[in-house]
C-alpha positions as CSV (number, residue, x, y, z in Angstrom):
1,X,-33.0,-20.7,-1.4
2,X,-30.0,-22.9,-0.7
3,X,-29.8,-23.9,-4.4
4,X,-29.9,-20.2,-5.3
5,X,-27.0,-19.3,-3.0
6,X,-25.0,-22.4,-4.2
7,X,-25.6,-21.4,-7.8
8,X,-24.7,-17.8,-7.1
9,X,-21.4,-18.8,-5.4
10,X,-20.5,-21.0,-8.4
11,X,-21.1,-18.0,-10.7
12,X,-19.1,-15.5,-8.5
13,X,-16.2,-17.8,-7.7
14,X,-14.6,-17.7,-11.1
15,X,-14.9,-13.9,-11.1
16,X,-13.1,-13.5,-7.8
17,X,-10.4,-16.0,-8.9
18,X,-10.0,-14.2,-12.2
19,X,-9.5,-10.8,-10.4
20,X,-6.9,-12.4,-8.0
21,X,-5.1,-13.9,-11.0
22,X,-4.8,-10.5,-12.6
23,X,-3.5,-9.0,-9.4
24,X,-1.0,-11.9,-8.9
25,X,0.5,-11.2,-12.3
26,X,1.3,-7.6,-11.2
27,X,2.1,-7.9,-7.5
28,X,4.9,-10.4,-8.0
29,X,7.5,-11.5,-5.4
30,X,10.1,-9.5,-7.5
31,X,7.9,-6.4,-7.1
32,X,7.6,-7.0,-3.3
33,X,11.4,-7.4,-3.1
34,X,12.0,-4.2,-5.0
35,X,9.7,-2.3,-2.7
36,X,11.5,-3.7,0.4
37,X,14.9,-2.9,-1.1
38,X,13.9,0.6,-2.0
39,X,11.7,1.6,1.0
40,X,12.9,-0.4,4.0
41,X,15.6,2.2,4.9
42,X,12.9,4.9,4.7
43,X,10.1,3.1,6.7
44,X,12.5,1.7,9.3
45,X,13.4,5.3,10.3
46,X,9.9,5.5,11.8
47,X,9.8,9.2,10.7
48,X,6.6,10.1,8.8
49,X,8.1,13.1,7.0
50,X,10.9,10.9,5.5
51,X,8.4,8.3,4.4
52,X,6.2,10.9,2.8
53,X,9.1,12.5,1.0
54,X,10.4,9.2,-0.4
55,X,7.0,8.2,-1.7
56,X,6.3,11.6,-3.2
57,X,9.7,11.5,-4.9
58,X,9.0,8.0,-6.2
59,X,5.8,9.2,-7.9
60,X,7.5,12.3,-9.2
61,X,10.6,10.6,-10.7
62,X,8.9,7.4,-12.1
63,X,7.4,8.0,-15.5
64,X,3.5,7.8,-15.5
65,X,3.2,4.7,-17.6
66,X,6.2,2.8,-16.1
67,X,5.2,-0.3,-14.2
68,X,7.7,0.6,-11.5
69,X,5.0,3.0,-10.3
70,X,3.6,-0.1,-8.6
71,X,6.6,0.2,-6.2
72,X,5.4,3.7,-5.3
73,X,1.8,2.4,-4.9
74,X,2.7,-0.5,-2.6
75,X,4.8,1.8,-0.4
76,X,2.0,4.4,-0.5
77,X,-0.4,1.7,0.6
78,X,1.9,0.9,3.5
79,X,2.1,4.6,4.4
80,X,-1.7,4.8,4.3
81,X,-2.0,1.9,6.7
82,X,0.5,3.4,9.1
83,X,-1.3,6.7,8.9
84,X,-4.6,5.0,9.6
85,X,-3.1,3.2,12.6
86,X,-1.7,6.5,13.9
87,X,-5.1,8.2,13.6
88,X,-6.9,5.3,15.4
89,X,-4.4,5.2,18.2
90,X,-4.6,9.0,18.7
91,X,-8.4,8.8,18.6
92,X,-8.4,6.1,21.3
93,X,-6.2,8.3,23.5
94,X,-8.5,11.3,22.8
95,X,-5.4,13.2,21.6
96,X,-5.5,13.9,17.8
97,X,-2.1,15.6,18.1
98,X,-0.6,12.3,19.2
99,X,-0.9,11.1,15.6
100,X,2.6,11.1,14.1
101,X,1.1,11.8,10.7
102,X,-1.0,14.8,11.8
103,X,-0.4,17.8,9.6
104,X,0.9,15.7,6.7
105,X,-1.7,16.2,4.0
106,X,0.0,13.6,1.7
107,X,-0.6,10.9,4.3
108,X,-4.3,11.3,4.6
109,X,-6.8,8.7,3.4
110,X,-8.3,11.2,1.0
111,X,-5.0,12.0,-0.6
112,X,-4.2,8.3,-0.9
113,X,-7.5,7.7,-2.6
114,X,-6.8,10.5,-5.1
115,X,-3.4,9.1,-6.0
116,X,-5.0,5.6,-6.4
117,X,-7.7,6.9,-8.7
118,X,-5.1,8.8,-10.7
119,X,-3.0,5.6,-11.1
120,X,-6.1,3.6,-12.1
121,X,-6.8,6.1,-14.8
122,X,-3.4,5.7,-16.3
123,X,-3.3,3.2,-19.2
124,X,-2.0,-0.1,-18.0
125,X,-3.0,0.3,-14.4
126,X,-6.7,-0.5,-14.4
127,X,-6.1,-3.4,-12.0
128,X,-4.7,-1.1,-9.3
129,X,-7.0,-1.1,-6.3
130,X,-6.6,-1.3,-2.5
131,X,-8.3,-4.7,-2.1
132,X,-5.9,-6.5,-4.5
133,X,-2.8,-4.9,-3.1
134,X,-3.4,-5.6,0.6
135,X,-1.7,-9.0,0.6
136,X,1.3,-7.6,-1.1
137,X,1.5,-4.6,1.2
138,X,1.3,-6.9,4.2
139,X,4.1,-9.1,2.8
140,X,6.3,-6.1,2.0
141,X,5.8,-4.6,5.4
142,X,6.5,-7.9,7.1
143,X,9.7,-8.3,5.1
144,X,10.8,-4.7,5.8
145,X,10.7,-5.4,9.5
146,X,13.0,-8.3,9.0
147,X,15.7,-6.2,7.2
148,X,18.9,-5.1,8.9
149,X,17.6,-1.5,8.5
150,X,14.7,-2.1,11.0
151,X,16.7,-4.3,13.3
152,X,19.4,-1.6,13.5
153,X,16.8,1.0,14.5
154,X,15.2,-1.3,17.1
155,X,18.2,-1.1,19.3
């Protein structure tokens, strides 16, 4: 049994490394910087409606096959995470209306999944998936909070 598991791990390891290599080629430090530069002023407002509007505009104004759509996708992933946190906190309080994203259909998990699937079906974006983008989302969100935009709004 131990030999089987060891052999299986040796077979799977190159596949996971290969998937990460493909993601690393697309979710570059330059992309993360572009997302921070473009969306930090929006996210640092803390206003869900402004975040939703900015991401919606990003998708609408960026041509479908343009790799700059990854900026929209990364920001969208951050929005999805914030929306999830809002839902969980509101559920813990037993007050669904306490969710700052309540009533914003664009910010639901289902809507994010639909947008992700649409992007994945676009030629040149097959590597787009939530699992591969999480490290880049985390890095972008962390960098956003270090910007002067967020620091100004913390006061």
